[in-house]
C-alpha angles and dihedrals in degrees: 000000000000131000120202114205125184114216125205092266090053093251112148114224124192122213123191111225125204116267116220113220121201100210126176116268092250094051092045089056091050092050092049091051090047092052092049091054094045091057090063095063109014132077117247091253092053092046091053091049092050092047090055093048098042091051090056092044093051089047089053090048091052088052084061087055095255104139093163115050090195086073095055117143138201089252092057093046090052091050093050093047090051088051092055091046087067092062110115097222117066089208090060092049091051094048093052092044090051093050094045092050091049092049092049089049090053093049091051098044091050094047096246088125129027098215126071097226090175086086088069089070096057093083095033110101126178114225107249143121110252126211116232112277094201126044126195120233089250092054091049091048089053091052092051092046091054097049109117126223101187098105136036090250092052090049090051092046091051091055091048093047093049091049088056098041100040099036106020092232114170116249094243090055091048089052092051097046118124130188087253087068091064122082101198095182093057096029094237138135113212125183146138111258111235096213098049100021086225126137114249128191118190135178115251112229116215097245091050092049093049090047091053090048090051 
């Protein structure tokens, strides 16, 4: 649900509230087991995202009269996939496909189902235009050369882009960086990665350091 709250300066803020799902007892047990396993290899943020998605997916499956996900069939999977294909945003379709695939993989690996339905997703492609996943050094050099420095926003964007290109830091970690994460004497950036919750220490190239200073 959504809550709309007016602040003193008349700015409307939107807060997402927790949705309570009334799943069947069998599906509740499967979700609990799935969550327990997720916690062993996912970050807290990823676990929370998957919990939100899998609750919605199981609710959609129960709307198809599947009160025990261990009895899922190809026909039901096809129906639920068609349902998500109707979502307007491609990002939403991808998120639900990702979560459904992960849940089916869990069910199969833990012998709740006898068929590896994940194979159904191999030939299932969502229509979208992908950005390149690999850039050549020449392409990256062109990007850097064309980064502007005329405004505060352009200067900030250059620092963020160099952190990503030179060091491969994830966007969420770039967003969370503080000056305390930078050891200027030893030219290092040290931080805890949000996705993996692991400590990472990286060298600080001169152009990245100067861009941060700017």
